[in-house]
C-alpha positions in Angstrom: 0.0 0.0 0.0 1.3 3.5 -0.8 1.8 6.2 1.8 -1.0 8.2 0.2 -3.3 5.2 0.5 -2.4 4.8 4.2 -3.0 8.5 4.8 -6.5 8.2 3.2 -7.2 5.1 5.3 -6.2 6.9 8.5 -8.2 10.0 7.6 -11.3 7.8 6.9 -10.8 5.9 10.2 -10.4 9.1 12.1 -13.2 11.0 10.4 -13.9 13.1 13.5 -10.5 14.8 13.4 -10.7 18.5 12.7 -7.6 18.5 10.5 -6.5 15.9 8.1 -3.6 13.6 9.0 -0.5 13.9 6.9 2.3 11.4 7.2 5.8 13.0 7.0 8.6 11.8 4.8 9.3 9.0 7.3 5.6 7.9 7.4 5.1 9.5 10.8 2.2 11.5 12.3 1.1 12.3 15.8 -2.7 12.0 16.2 -5.1 12.4 19.1 -7.6 9.6 19.6 -10.1 9.8 22.4 -7.9 12.4 24.1 -4.7 10.2 23.9 -1.6 11.2 21.9 -0.9 8.3 19.6 2.3 8.2 17.4 1.6 6.5 14.1 4.2 5.3 11.7 3.7 3.5 8.4 6.5 1.4 7.0 5.7 1.1 3.3 8.4 -1.5 2.7 7.1 -3.9 5.3 3.4 -2.7 4.8 3.1 -2.3 8.6 1.3 0.3 10.7 2.9 0.9 14.1 1.1 2.7 16.9 3.0 3.7 20.1 2.4 6.0 23.0 4.1 7.2 26.1 2.8 5.8 29.4 5.1 7.9 31.6 8.7 8.1 32.7 10.2 5.3 34.7 12.0 6.7 37.8 15.2 5.1 39.0 13.5 3.9 42.2 10.3 2.4 40.7 8.6 0.0 42.9 8.8 -3.7 42.1 5.0 -3.8 41.9 5.2 -1.7 38.7 7.7 -4.1 37.1 5.5 -7.1 38.1 2.4 -5.5 36.6 4.1 -4.6 33.4 5.7 -8.1 33.0 2.4 -9.8 33.8 0.5 -7.7 31.3 3.1 -8.2 28.6 3.0 -12.0 29.0 1.7 -13.2 25.6 0.0 -9.8 25.2 -2.7 -10.8 27.7 -3.0 -7.4 29.3 -2.1 -5.3 26.3 -4.6 -6.5 23.7 -1.7 -8.0 21.7 0.5 -4.9 22.0 3.7 -4.6 24.0 5.0 -2.5 26.8 8.6 -1.6 26.8 11.2 0.9 28.0 12.8 3.5 25.7 16.1 3.6 27.6 17.6 6.9 26.6 14.7 8.8 28.0 13.4 6.2 30.4 10.0 6.4 28.8 7.6 3.5 29.3 5.9 2.9 25.9 3.0 0.9 24.7 3.2 -0.2 21.1 1.2 -2.2 18.6 2.2 -3.5 15.1 -0.5 -4.0 12.5 -0.4 -5.7 9.1 -1.6 -2.8 6.9 -2.6 -5.1 4.1 -5.4 -6.5 6.3 -6.7 -3.0 7.4 -9.8 -1.2 6.2 -11.2 2.0 7.7 -13.4 0.2 10.2 -10.7 -2.1 11.4 -8.2 0.8 11.6 -10.7 2.9 13.6 -11.3 0.0 16.0 -7.6 -0.6 16.4 -6.9 3.1 17.1 -9.8 3.3 19.6 -8.8 0.1 21.4 -5.2 1.3 21.5 -6.1 4.7 23.0 -8.3 3.0 25.6 -5.5 0.7 26.6 -3.1 3.6 26.8 -5.4 5.5 29.1 -5.8 2.4 31.3 -2.0 1.9 31.5 -1.3 5.6 32.1 -3.6 5.3 35.1 -2.0 2.1 36.3 1.5 3.5 36.0 0.4 6.6 37.9 -1.2 4.5 40.6 1.8 2.2 41.1 4.2 5.1 41.1 1.9 7.1 43.4 2.7 10.2 41.3 1.2 11.6 38.1 2.7 9.8 35.1 1.6 12.2 32.3 -1.6 13.5 30.8 -2.9 11.2 28.0 -2.8 14.1 25.6 1.0 14.4 26.1 3.6 12.5 24.2 7.1 12.1 25.5 8.3 11.2 22.0 9.5 14.0 19.9 9.2 12.4 16.5 9.4 9.1 14.6 11.0 6.1 16.2 10.8 3.6 13.4 14.2 4.2 12.0 15.8 3.5 15.4 13.9 0.3 16.2 13.9 -3.2 14.6 10.3 -4.2 14.6 9.3 -7.9 14.5 
């Protein structure tokens, strides 16, 4: 699928957005879904759509309960709706990500995936905040400053 086709698909899926989504030269855009900042990257070569979002910063002295909750949720994707939770080390950002086969997506499936992803993000931001006993971040905020795909080997 071409980048232009993916843009059209995303715009159709997010038809309630005030401004159209435009993927940059690297296939990246930051969109807001149900009040959550979602980073979207399309890899045209692999025909994959990647969604990722910040869940908060991991402090040096994070409680073991947080690590246990993250590992338990990530086990076979049981608590992440098939996504993954990981740590972006340089900034100590906890991130939730999901990889989708773009060839299988239509507007309805894309909208459902984005809405479910945003709902899971909001849940995890709340859980992280609760386990850290400190505000993690507002769901509207993103701790990522731009595209990550070029720096990550996706499976």
